[in-house]
N, C-alpha and C positions, 0 to 999 in steps of 0.2 A: 586933707591930704594921707598918701601913704606912707607909712613908717620906712625908711630905712633898715634892713637887713644889715645886720654885723653878722661878720661869718665867726658863732662860737664851736672852737676844736676844746672839748677834756682829753684832759690824757690820766690815764690812771697806772700809777706805779712813778714818781718824778726820784726813780735811784739817775741811774750816770743812762740809759737810756733812755727812761721817759724825759730827765730836763736837758736832754743832746737833739734830742726828737721836738720839745718846743722852742730851743735855740736855733733852729735849723729851721724850721717852722716861722721864727719870728724874724732873720738872717731873708731870712728869702721874699717876706713878705703878704706872709699867704694866710693868715689869725688877726683878727682884729680882739676877740674877746678869748681869753687865753685862763686852760681855768687845772692848775694840778691838784687830783684827787689824792693819800696815799696811807696808806697807817698811822703812818709815824707823822704824823701832822706837824708839828712842830722841821721836819724839815720837806713837806710840802712848801709853808708861810716860809720859809727860810730863801729855798727854789727860787721861787713866785714872786718873792723880794729881787731877790740877786738879778733874778731875766729884766725886773720889773727897771731896774740901775741902768741892765745895760740897754734899752726900749728908749733912752734917755737921749741916746748918739746912735737912733735908728729912723730912717724917714717916717718910718709911721703911725700910729695913732691906737697904741695901744692897749688893752685891759688885762692885766696878770695876776692872778692871786689864786690862794687852795682853796678849797672848797669843797661840796661831801659829792655824795649823788643824787639830791635833788636836782643839782643844778643838771646832768646829765639829758635831765627833761625837758630839753628844745634842743637843745645840742642839736651841730651836724652834724661832724662827727666825731665821734669816742676814741682812742686810742688806749689797745691792752693793750701797757708796755711795763705787765706785777711780775716779779719774781725776782727770784736771787743771782747772780754769776753763775755761770756753769765754774766750778774746780778744776785744776788741770787736771788733766787723762778723763773728762765727767764728759759725757755725748748730751747731745739736748734729752733723744730720750730717757736718757740716765735719768734724768727732772723728773719724769714722766709723774709718778706716784706726788709728789709734793705740788707739785703747778695746780692739778684737779682739785690737788683736793684746793690750795690757793682761789682756784676760780669757784668755786661750787661755796670758797662764802661770799665772795664778789657778786657773781651773778646774779647772788636776792634782791640785793636793793637793788642795782642798776636795772632789772626789771619790773622793781618798786616803783621809778623811779617816774616810768611810761616810755622812757626814749623807742623814739622809732624810727632812727636817722641811722646812717651809712658806720660799720663798726669796724676800724681795721687792727689786726692781732698781732704783736709785733714780739707779741709769750712766747718762753718756748717749750717743750718740743712740737713747732706753729702750726704744723698740718692738725693735729689730734688738737691746742688746744683752740685756735677755731673755732674748730665742727663745733668742739662741744659749748662753747660760746652759744652757736645762733642754738643747740640745742635747748639748753639754758631759757633761754632768751626769746625762743620761741620769731622768731624771725628771715622770713626766705631768704634764699643761699645769697642774691650779688650783694644784702644788705649785712651780713657780717662775714670776709674775709681772712686769710693773715695773707703775710707780703708773701711767701714763703720760699721759692726760691728767686725771691728778684734781687735777694744783698749776695746769694753766688751765682748771679749773672751775670752780675756787677765785675765783681769778681775778675768773672770769664773773660770779655769784656778787656778789662783792665791786662787781665797776660797774654793776650791775643794782642794786645795791643802791642806788646809791650818784646812775643815773642816773632812779630807781623811789620812791626819801625812803623806801625800810620793810626795813624786819630781813634782810637776810643772809641768816637763818633759814626764813623767810616765802617762801623762791628755788625753786624746784626748776632745776635746769636742767644739764647739762655740753657739754664740747667730746666726741666720737668725732676716731677717725681714731689721725695720726702727734701726736706728742705732734714737734710742731713748726710748719713754717712750712706746710701739707698739712693741717693740722686744720680740719674744721670743726663746724660747732653746730647740732645739730636746735630749729632755734625753736618748730617745729610741739613740742615737748612741752618745753618748758618753763613755768609755771607757778608761780603770787603766787598766795598765798593759795590753792592749790586750781585759782583761776579758773588758762582757757588764758587766756598771755603778751596777745592780740589782743584777748579779752574781756577785760581789766582795763587795757586801753593805750583804749576805746571810752568806757567809766565815764570818765575822765579825758586831755581831747585836749590838757590844757600838756603833759605827763608822756608822750602819743605825739608832737610836735613835737622836742621833747629826743632820740627815742631814737631815731638808724638804723642800722638795722643792720648794717649795710654796717660802718661805720667801727667799732663792739661789734667787730663779730673782726674790721678791722687793729687793733683796742688790745690785745685779748686774745690774741691769735700773738704780739706787740709788747710786752710786759710786759717780760717776759724779760729783754728785750734793754737796755731799760730800764732798769733794774735793775740789770744788769751792766753799762753800762757808767758805772756815777753811784756801784759802789764796788766792781767788780770781782769776784762774784762773786753764785749766787742761794741762800744756803741755811736763813734762818725761815721762810719756808713749806713747803720740802716737808718739813723736821720732824716740824712741825702735821701737815702728807698723808701723811706715814709714818707719826703714830702713829696713826692715822684706821686706817690697816691690821692695826698689831696689835694696836688693840681691837680691833677685830670677829673679826680669827684668835683670840689670847686666851681675849677672852666669848662665843667662837659667835653672835656678831652675828644673825648670816645679815645680813648692810647690805648693801643696794642704793651700791656706789661705781663706778665706772669708771678701771678697770685696764683693762693692758696683757695681753690672754693673745691664745695659739693660738686662729685662728679652724677647726672643723675644718666647714664649710655655712652657722652659722649666717652671717645678710647675706647668703649667696651667695659668699663667700666661703673658701677653701681652703688650711690650710698658708702660712697668715700672722696673723702677730697683730696685734691693734690695739685699739685703744682703746677700750668698748665699756661700757652697763652691765654688772655682774657682782651674785650674792650671794654677799657673801666668808663665809666662817668657820671655825671649826676644821680644816677641809680647805684652805682656800685659798681660789681660786674654785668655788665649788657649781655653781651656774649661770650660764649668761652666758639673758642680756637680750634678746632679738627685738621693737624695737621698728620701729611702720608708719611711716614716712614721705616726704616725697613726693616727687613723680620726682625737682625739683633737689634734694634734698637727701643722695637715696638715689646720685646721680651725683658730689655730691662728695665723696659720702664714700669709694668704689666710687675716685674718681681720688688719695683719698690712700692707701687701702690700695699703691695702688699702686708713688707711688712708697715706701713700706715696700719692699715686693716685691720692688726693685731693688736692693736694697741687703741687703734677708735672701739673694740665689742670689748676689750677691759677697761677702758674708760664709762662703758654703760652700765658693766654692774660693780663701780665702786659710787 
């Protein structure tokens, strides 16, 4: 009789973000075996113990423990959550050099483990770190990617919901490009209850008056800074976003999510990672969707890609 396979996920980095990703996976019952790795082994062990206590009140049958890179060998998914929180006023790109040095240390034992599953990176700067990890591990683009603009897109839907007065589940909208200051929003592809946003606004002049596109772009871009200034880190939103990706992979949902993945000619960009809508399933990024954008949107997207390109080239020289 064939042994039933458990869902094994390893999280590298057991800080605020990593521990909340672990908690979300358990609360949504998307993992059977959960292993935390951190250079601070005592912290990883105590987070695992605390989570294991939580498991006693949940319906799932969990194995939760701290571990080492050897545990990655047969993991279905590895989550890269290592890194320190941004300081107030610091952009994600300001973390570039420290993050690259950190990934250089982590990628060697990770590659040596023989890991060949799906790696989802949430470490900042997201686009550059995800791409750098892919190169260091020598895995194809579908297996190593970052959550990119997925969190920005969740914030966009929340803000639109508040302005329009409709459920965010009825709003289809996403950010593209860099998970950072140069991100852009393809407003021409936002729909509400299946209607194009522009058409929806024409039906409600009062709502149309409340929606200023430039202000919305700024608010979405600055949301992370506001949270960071107020509490020192962001953790809950990215934990939920990570769960969306894990669920899409483990359940082969073929779900369309904004993800930062290497572009190989899509959108006229090559050899550059960027946030774009893609189909996520058991093989990771299974298909990149190319949407038709306005001329202004295309220019904003390419401008964002150029920001990423400069840091990708810099990372290759380190």
